[in-house]
KETORZA-939434 format. One record per residue (C-alpha): residue in three letters; x, y, z. Coordinates in pm, whole numbers, plus 50000, padded with zeros to 5 digits. Layout:
BEGIN
 rest     u     v     w
  Ala     X     Y     Z
...
//
This chain:
BEGIN
 rest     u     v     w
  Met 07308 94954 35952
  Ser 07172 95308 35952
  Ala 06935 95481 36189
  Ser 06753 95812 36212
  Gly 06757 95843 36589
  Glu 06465 95625 36694
  Lys 06497 95253 36763
  Gly 06194 95167 36550
  Ser 06327 95352 36248
  Gln 06652 95157 36200
  Thr 06725 95037 35850
  Leu 06847 94678 35859
  Thr 06956 94402 35626
  Arg 06864 94033 35636
  Glu 07225 93953 35723
  Glu 07213 94179 36029
  Val 06888 94022 36149
  Ala 07033 93672 36103
  Lys 07297 93746 36368
  His 07028 93777 36636
  Asn 06941 93408 36665
  Thr 07023 93306 37022
  Thr 06795 93242 37318
  Glu 06891 93576 37474
  Asp 06884 93776 37151
  Gln 06602 93702 36904
  Trp 06491 93910 36608
  Ile 06245 93815 36338
  Ile 06130 93966 36008
  Val 05763 94004 35917
  Glu 05701 94163 35577
  Asp 05944 94459 35576
  Lys 05955 94509 35953
  Val 06199 94376 36213
  Tyr 06084 94279 36564
  Asp 06279 94204 36881
  Ile 06107 93910 37054
  Ser 06393 93835 37298
  Lys 06175 93876 37607
  Trp 05826 93885 37461
  Tyr 05834 93528 37324
  Leu 05762 93403 37678
  Lys 05431 93593 37664
  His 05344 93488 37311
  Pro 04989 93339 37317
  Gly 05101 93072 37069
  Gly 05394 92966 37287
  Lys 05764 92939 37210
  Val 05698 92825 36853
  Ile 05773 93181 36741
  Thr 06137 93130 36842
  Phe 06175 92868 36566
  Tyr 06224 93161 36327
  Arg 06468 93371 36525
  Gly 06709 93543 36291
  Glu 06486 93450 35997
  Asp 06202 93583 35785
  Ala 05886 93475 35968
  Thr 05638 93638 35732
  Glu 05487 93317 35596
  Pro 05443 93136 35931
  Met 05304 93453 36089
  Arg 05044 93482 35815
  Ala 04978 93108 35835
  Phe 04893 93123 36206
  His 04731 93468 36218
  Pro 04448 93517 35966
  Asp 04397 93879 36072
  Met 04744 94026 36024
  Glu 04619 94381 36069
  Arg 04507 94297 36423
  Thr 04830 94105 36491
  Gly 05039 94396 36364
  Lys 04883 94631 36619
  Phe 04985 94404 36906
  Met 05339 94368 36771
  Lys 05394 94739 36712
  Val 05572 94782 37047
  Leu 05826 94514 36945
  Glu 05922 94683 36619
  Ile 06285 94794 36613
  Gly 06330 94881 36247
  Lys 06265 94801 35885
  Leu 06445 94614 35613
  Ser 06613 94827 35351
  Pro 06428 94819 35018
  Glu 06717 94628 34862
  Ser 06716 94369 35138
  Tyr 06336 94336 35137
  Asn 06329 94272 34763
  Asn 06617 94026 34792
  Met 06402 93722 34855
  Asn 06379 93384 34691
  Lys 06184 93375 34363
  Val 05944 93110 34492
  Val 05867 93325 34800
  Lys 05777 93621 34579
  Glu 05552 93405 34366
  Phe 05395 93245 34672
  Arg 05309 93583 34825
  Thr 05149 93686 34497
  Leu 04950 93361 34488
  Arg 04833 93407 34847
  Ser 04724 93763 34774
  Asp 04528 93644 34469
  Leu 04358 93369 34669
  Glu 04259 93614 34941
  Lys 04100 93843 34681
  Glu 03914 93545 34535
  Gly 03766 93460 34876
  Arg 03941 93124 34910
  Phe 04006 93188 35280
  Gln 03635 93224 35354
  Ser 03440 92915 35453
  Ser 03106 92782 35335
  Ala 02851 92777 35617
  Ser 02658 92497 35445
  Phe 02970 92275 35432
  Tyr 03027 92294 35807
  Val 02656 92269 35893
  Val 02629 91950 35686
  His 02947 91814 35845
  Leu 02814 91888 36195
  Leu 02483 91720 36112
  His 02662 91410 35992
  Leu 02856 91403 36322
  Ile 02530 91424 36516
  Ile 02385 91137 36309
  Leu 02695 90926 36374
  Glu 02660 90991 36747
  Ile 02288 90901 36748
  Leu 02314 90586 36536
  Pro 02483 90363 36800
  Val 02219 90466 37055
  Val 01936 90379 36813
  Leu 02109 90050 36727
  Leu 02150 89940 37089
  Tyr 01802 90061 37188
  Asn 01627 89866 36911
  Tyr 01838 89552 36891
  Gly 01991 89524 37237
  Val 02352 89454 37331
  Asn 02501 89152 37160
  Ala 02831 89078 36989
  Trp 02725 89224 36654
  Thr 02555 89541 36781
  Phe 02844 89604 37020
  Phe 03098 89566 36739
  Leu 02898 89780 36495
  Ala 02845 90051 36758
  Ser 03222 90069 36816
  Ile 03283 90111 36441
  Ile 03025 90389 36409
  Leu 03164 90566 36716
  Ala 03519 90540 36577
  Thr 03396 90696 36252
  Ser 03237 90977 36451
  Gln 03558 91031 36647
  Ala 03773 91039 36333
  Gln 03542 91288 36163
  Ala 03520 91500 36479
  Gly 03900 91501 36471
  Trp 03905 91656 36125
  Asn 03638 91902 36241
  Gln 03831 92021 36548
  His 04138 92051 36326
  Asp 03957 92316 36117
  Phe 03859 92520 36422
  Gly 04210 92481 36567
  His 04356 92638 36253
  Leu 04108 92930 36275
  Ala 03976 92823 35935
  Val 03599 92816 35990
  Phe 03499 93165 36107
  Tyr 03684 93407 35879
  Lys 03927 93624 36078
  Asn 03735 93558 36400
  Arg 03992 93408 36635
  Asp 03769 93406 36943
  Leu 03481 93219 36779
  Asn 03716 92964 36622
  Gln 03887 92907 36956
  Leu 03556 92866 37139
  Trp 03437 92600 36896
  His 03775 92432 36901
  His 03750 92405 37278
  Ile 03405 92248 37242
  Thr 03480 92008 36956
  Ile 03810 91870 37079
  Gly 03703 91872 37444
  Val 03337 91771 37462
  Leu 03330 91567 37138
  Lys 03673 91402 37164
  Gly 03791 91428 37523
  Ala 04118 91614 37460
  Ser 04277 91945 37557
  Ser 04250 92233 37312
  Arg 04569 92399 37430
  Trp 04763 92072 37427
  Trp 04665 92021 37064
  Lys 04762 92374 36962
  Ala 05097 92365 37141
  Arg 05184 92041 36964
  His 05029 92102 36623
  Asn 05159 92457 36578
  Arg 05513 92328 36621
  His 05449 92064 36355
  His 05333 92327 36107
  Ala 05604 92580 36190
  Lys 05896 92347 36111
  Thr 05763 92032 35949
  Asn 05998 91732 35961
  Val 06268 91938 36133
  Val 06451 91765 36419
  Lys 06389 91913 36767
  His 06102 92127 36636
  Asp 05840 91897 36487
  Pro 05697 91671 36763
  Asp 05538 91436 36509
  Ile 05875 91293 36404
  His 05997 91241 36760
  Thr 05873 90892 36838
  Glu 06215 90762 36941
  Pro 06338 90544 37096
  Tyr 06069 90307 36964
  Phe 06044 90446 36609
  Val 06303 90658 36428
  Trp 06223 90832 36098
  Gly 06555 90986 35996
  Glu 06908 90853 35978
  Ser 07032 91164 36162
  Met 06819 91052 36460
  Ile 06927 90688 36490
  Lys 07154 90748 36791
  Asn 06838 90783 37001
  Gly 06697 90443 36907
  Trp 06663 90133 37125
  Gln 06804 89784 37085
  Tyr 06506 89647 36891
  Leu 06505 89929 36635
  Pro 06626 89705 36347
  Tyr 06280 89545 36361
  Gln 06078 89866 36376
  His 05907 89795 36043
  Leu 05778 89470 36197
  Tyr 05666 89583 36544
  Trp 05507 89897 36394
  Trp 05191 89690 36361
  Ile 05192 89609 36733
  Ile 05290 89934 36909
  Gly 05262 90185 36623
  Pro 04908 90279 36516
  Pro 04737 90078 36792
  Ala 04889 90295 37066
  Val 04858 90655 36946
  Thr 04509 90780 37035
  Thr 04439 90476 37254
  Phe 04715 90544 37510
  Leu 04987 90790 37399
  Phe 04771 91096 37336
  Val 04561 91027 37645
  Met 04870 91029 37868
  Gln 05017 91336 37693
  Asn 04685 91520 37733
  Leu 04657 91451 38104
  Lys 05019 91539 38170
  Tyr 04992 91869 37979
  Val 04663 91966 38145
  Phe 04782 91902 38501
  Leu 05130 92049 38460
  Asn 04984 92369 38315
  Arg 04675 92369 38538
  Leu 04436 92402 38247
  Trp 04117 92344 38443
  Ser 03877 92458 38170
  Asp 04035 92202 37935
  Phe 04011 91942 38209
  Leu 03640 92021 38252
  Ser 03583 91969 37878
  Val 03753 91630 37896
  Val 03544 91534 38200
  Leu 03227 91635 38013
  Phe 03322 91400 37729
  Phe 03360 91102 37961
  Val 03043 91190 38155
  Arg 02850 91216 37827
  Phe 02989 90887 37700
  Gly 02941 90707 38030
  Val 02585 90824 38097
  Thr 02479 90740 37741
  Tyr 02607 90382 37735
  Thr 02562 90270 38096
  Tyr 02191 90285 38010
  Phe 02247 89983 37784
  Met 02531 89789 37947
  Ser 02749 89743 38255
  Phe 03028 89986 38342
  Gly 03290 89728 38244
  Lys 03139 89691 37898
  Val 03125 90070 37859
  Val 03499 90087 37930
  Phe 03557 89809 37677
  Leu 03341 89992 37419
  Tyr 03546 90309 37472
  Phe 03880 90135 37415
  Leu 03749 89935 37119
  Met 03627 90261 36963
  Arg 03969 90418 37020
  Leu 04142 90112 36875
  Trp 03961 90150 36541
  Glu 04005 90529 36543
  Thr 04376 90522 36620
  His 04451 90314 36310
  Trp 04250 90554 36095
  Phe 04411 90865 36246
  Thr 04769 90736 36260
  Trp 04790 90607 35904
  Val 04632 90922 35756
  Thr 04854 91161 35951
  Ser 05170 90954 35906
  Met 05158 90900 35530
  Ser 05178 91270 35444
  His 05511 91352 35614
  Leu 05695 91064 35777
  Pro 05812 90903 35449
  Arg 05964 91235 35339
  Pro 06320 91355 35428
  Ile 06394 91461 35786
  Lys 06596 91782 35822
  Val 06827 91877 36106
  Glu 06762 92185 36318
  Arg 07029 92410 36166
  Glu 06911 92364 35806
  Ser 06704 92666 35702
  Gln 06459 92662 35411
  Asn 06197 92907 35292
  Trp 05834 92830 35377
  Val 05739 92684 35037
  Ala 06050 92470 34992
  Met 06032 92332 35346
  His 05676 92209 35306
  Ala 05722 92087 34949
  Met 06021 91876 35056
  Ala 05849 91743 35370
  Thr 05504 91669 35231
  Gln 05320 91439 34994
  Asn 04954 91445 34892
  Ile 04706 91163 34853
  Ile 04487 91146 34544
  Gly 04159 91338 34570
  Gly 03798 91237 34520
  Pro 03484 91242 34739
  Phe 03576 90936 34946
  His 03941 91033 34998
  Asp 03837 91389 35085
  Trp 03592 91261 35349
  Phe 03819 90985 35480
  Thr 04117 91219 35532
  Gly 03925 91535 35622
  His 04069 91692 35304
  Leu 04417 91636 35446
  Asn 04490 91446 35127
  Tyr 04568 91799 35004
  Gln 04840 91814 35266
  Leu 05081 92049 35090
  Glu 04807 92302 35021
  His 04696 92278 35383
  His 05050 92336 35511
  Leu 05105 92635 35288
  Phe 04766 92783 35381
  Pro 04666 92639 35723
  Thr 04386 92893 35777
  Met 04220 92806 35446
  Pro 03894 92612 35495
  Arg 03951 92255 35385
  His 03676 92251 35122
  Gln 03872 92521 34936
  Leu 04193 92317 34914
  Pro 04102 92113 34602
  Phe 04044 92437 34411
  Val 04396 92570 34475
  Ala 04587 92243 34427
  Glu 04663 92291 34059
  Arg 04803 92639 34119
  Val 05025 92514 34400
  Lys 05146 92235 34172
  Lys 05240 92488 33904
  Leu 05419 92703 34163
  Cys 05629 92405 34271
  Glu 05705 92284 33920
  Ser 05810 92628 33795
  Asn 06057 92655 34083
  Gly 06201 92305 34067
  Leu 06027 92184 34384
  Pro 05864 91840 34424
  Tyr 05489 91799 34419
  His 05413 91442 34521
  Val 05066 91292 34475
  Lys 05022 90921 34549
  Ser 04752 90667 34616
  Met 04668 90580 34975
  Tyr 04816 90235 34925
  Glu 05144 90380 34792
  Cys 05166 90617 35088
  Cys 05118 90330 35334
  Cys 05393 90136 35157
  Asp 05615 90444 35183
  Ile 05576 90442 35562
  Met 05686 90079 35585
  Glu 05978 90136 35348
  Lys 06097 90438 35547
  Leu 06089 90235 35868
  Arg 06284 89956 35699
  Val 06548 90189 35549
  Val 06615 90360 35882
  Ala 06621 90020 36055
  Val 06897 89906 35816
  Ala 07090 90228 35882
  Trp 07053 90172 36257
  Lys 07190 89818 36229
  Lys 07495 89946 36037
  His 07544 90219 36295
  Lys 07527 89967 36579
  Asp 07766 89724 36407
  Leu 08023 90001 36347
  Lys 07991 90117 36707
  Asn 08047 89763 36840
  Asn 08349 89713 36612
//
């Protein structure tokens, strides 16, 4: 290591930065600069997720979460302690170099800018889905069929609102305008869906930062009831050998119906997020006032849970099939941004219906590589991402929705068998 007198002008190597990877001593690399986040990470607006890259090159995740890097760089200037030597900066994986070139090309082509008409049309279709149940009940009254049909339409609205809030949460709608994206995210996930904006971000950012990595990605931590990797089986429960069977009972039916509701409330109250709480209250007031006009309070509660029951199956299968069947990595295994997501992700075939049904998350690898890219742009970059993976010996999985669902069940079964062997060896 060499220095010219000032702390910010040190010349460092990747190997030297890698040594600073403890809780008390954390350095990261962004582009050719080195930052000391040892104390600042506690003040990081995005939470402790930034510590997932301590001692590592965090360029790709920083760009993935911060669409306006020029603005971000100004805030981080005070944390800069040096720069990488030219030799060390250029000593990066071939796929990383090619990925940075691809990203630069896509930015120049305007692929990170959204279409106003796309989101206006999507919002209008959400409004129509919200109005339809009211029109149905007003004209035909409350009976078994109208009640059932209203719950299906409302579940469709909730699922589509979920994909919509996801776009705002990733700062993908208003180009480089963090504040406007965050405002609309607060509205869509709060008032339209009854959930906390900051709870979602704290959870989802971790998922994107280290996908399918133990202790980092919350989406894979469903133990003790479900275990997705053989390295995690020690945390299972006694009925785990049957997880591929009881998945149908306490898997998809429980996620948005009960699990996320409890997690939301716990997060909001522990962190005293009263503005998020107000948004959630507004959702329930809106829903309650609308439907108590047509039916008793008890039936309104039943309508709400029936709506959530349909939605939770939709949401859980779509979000599970892209990652959970793929390999689970342990915390200490380090991979570059492209390799990590290519290994941990599989796409679903495209097409108008699949795009609508999944909120364009059928292009899951493209979304994970470029989270701030508006979803309607993802189909146009898929072929280039596929070529990038193939030229660097990385997998690029595209399967039908049915195949992906089968993959989930097979993964549950394989881990269940491994758990049974583990238990038998432990008992013997």
